[in-house]
Each structure stands twice: as structure tokens, then as C-alpha cells.
C-alpha positions as CSV (number, residue, x, y, z in Angstrom):
1,M,0.0,0.0,0.0
2,K,2.8,2.4,0.8
3,L,4.3,2.0,-2.6
4,R,1.0,2.9,-4.4
5,T,0.6,5.9,-2.2
6,C,4.1,7.1,-3.0
7,C,3.6,6.6,-6.7
8,L,0.3,8.4,-6.6
9,A,1.8,11.3,-4.7
10,G,4.6,11.5,-7.2
11,L,2.3,11.5,-10.2
12,L,0.1,14.2,-8.5
13,A,3.2,16.3,-7.9
14,L,4.3,16.0,-11.6
15,L,0.8,17.0,-12.7
16,I,0.8,20.1,-10.4
17,V,4.3,21.1,-11.7
18,A,3.2,20.6,-15.4
19,V,0.0,22.7,-15.0
20,C,1.4,25.5,-12.8
21,P,2.8,28.3,-15.0
22,I,4.9,30.0,-12.3
23,T,8.4,28.5,-11.8
24,A,10.3,28.5,-8.5
25,Q,12.4,31.4,-9.8
26,D,9.4,33.7,-10.3
27,L,8.9,36.5,-7.7
28,N,5.4,37.8,-7.5
29,L,5.5,41.6,-6.9
30,G,1.8,41.9,-6.4
31,T,-0.5,44.5,-7.8
32,M,0.4,48.1,-8.3
33,R,-1.5,51.2,-9.5
34,I,0.0,53.0,-12.5
35,P,-1.2,56.6,-12.3
36,R,-1.4,57.4,-16.0
37,A,-1.8,55.7,-19.3
38,F,1.4,54.2,-20.7
39,V,2.7,53.0,-24.0
40,H,4.4,49.6,-24.6
41,G,5.4,49.0,-28.2
42,D,2.6,50.5,-30.2
43,V,-0.1,49.7,-27.7
44,T,-1.5,52.2,-25.2
45,H,-2.6,50.8,-21.8
46,S,-4.9,52.8,-19.6
47,A,-4.1,53.9,-16.0
48,G,-5.1,51.4,-13.4
49,I,-4.2,48.3,-11.5
50,Y,-1.7,45.9,-12.9
51,R,0.1,42.7,-11.6
52,L,3.9,42.3,-12.0
53,V,5.9,39.1,-11.8
54,L,9.8,39.1,-11.9
55,T,11.1,36.0,-13.7
56,E,14.3,34.8,-15.2
57,K,14.7,33.7,-18.9
58,D,18.0,32.5,-20.2
59,G,19.8,34.0,-17.2
60,H,18.2,37.5,-17.7
61,P,15.5,39.0,-15.5
62,W,12.1,39.9,-17.2
63,F,9.0,41.5,-15.9
64,K,5.7,39.9,-16.8
65,V,2.9,42.5,-16.8
66,Q,-0.7,41.3,-16.3
67,D,-4.0,43.1,-16.0
68,A,-6.0,43.1,-12.7
69,Q,-7.7,39.8,-13.6
70,G,-4.3,38.1,-14.2
71,N,-4.4,38.0,-18.0
72,P,-0.9,38.4,-19.5
73,L,-0.4,41.7,-21.4
74,F,3.3,41.8,-22.2
75,E,6.9,41.0,-21.0
76,E,9.5,43.6,-20.5
77,M,13.3,42.9,-20.2
78,A,14.6,44.4,-17.0
79,V,17.5,46.8,-16.5
80,V,20.0,45.4,-14.0
81,K,22.5,47.4,-11.9
82,E,24.9,45.4,-9.8
83,N,24.9,46.6,-6.2
84,K,26.4,45.4,-2.9
85,S,23.7,46.5,-0.4
86,P,24.2,46.3,3.3
87,K,22.6,43.4,5.0
88,M,18.9,43.2,4.2
89,R,16.3,41.6,6.4
90,R,14.1,40.8,3.5
91,A,14.7,39.0,0.2
92,F,13.8,42.1,-1.7
93,R,12.3,45.6,-1.4
94,L,10.0,47.1,-3.9
95,R,9.9,50.8,-4.9
96,R,7.6,52.5,-7.4
97,E,8.0,56.1,-8.6
98,V,7.3,58.5,-11.4
99,L,10.4,60.1,-13.0
100,R,11.2,63.2,-15.1
101,G,8.0,65.2,-14.8
102,Y,5.7,62.3,-15.4
103,E,7.5,60.9,-18.4
104,F,8.5,57.5,-17.0
105,Y,7.2,55.2,-14.3
106,R,9.9,53.1,-12.7
107,V,9.5,49.8,-10.8
108,K,12.7,49.0,-8.8
109,V,13.3,45.6,-7.1
110,I,16.1,46.0,-4.6
111,Q,17.8,42.7,-3.8
112,P,21.0,42.2,-1.8
113,E,23.3,41.7,-4.9
114,R,21.5,43.9,-7.5
115,W,18.8,46.3,-8.5
116,V,16.3,45.1,-11.1
117,M,14.3,47.9,-12.8
118,A,11.5,48.3,-15.4
119,Y,10.7,51.6,-17.0
120,L,7.2,52.3,-18.5
121,Q,6.8,55.4,-20.7
122,L,3.8,57.4,-19.6
123,K,1.5,58.9,-22.2
124,K,1.4,62.7,-22.3
């Protein structure tokens, strides 16, 4: 009986891993309110609530942007700045800010060894 239970648990774990789209490397940054409409590529997105997930692809960090319901909108390659921060009590800190007279919106993830940033161009 124990062998069957272990096999069933193993198959269930494989099924969960195959169905789950988020990998162990993904960092869910939660929801954030973007104060103005912004442009990505040729598409204009309205101001509002968006979800962000930081993930790794081929060794490079990427931001996955989703709408409030969790539907994927686009992916943005992150800008990385190497930084040796003093000891941090958390795995990361998140900062959001508007730059240059409401021209860009920056999302900065501060980790102990690096800063990972995304810039969204706000629509005028």
C-alpha cells in the first residue's frame, strides 16, 4: 500500500508542476497602481491596477505584466544594476516612482546583490 501511495503522490506532484505556469524562480511583486496611461510598443494601456511578476529567462530578468484579472499583457526585459547592499532583512524591497516630470514610471526591485528595474513610458 505504501508503494502505491508514494507513486500516486509522485504523479500528482508531476501534474501540479506541469500545470502550474509559475516557476520556482518567479517573484510575485503583487498589484500596483500605475497613475497614468502608458505606452508599450505601439499599444497604449490605460491607467489602473496591474500585476507584476519578476522572472528569469535564459539568465536575464524579465517583468511579466498582467491586467487586474491576471491575463498576460506583455513582457519587458529588466535593467540590472549590480549593487552590494548592506545586510537586508528581507529577500527584496519594492519601490515604485514617477520620474522626469511624469515621463516615466519606474519599478525597482532591490535585492542584496542587484537592483532590477523596469521603465514604463507614460503617455502625455
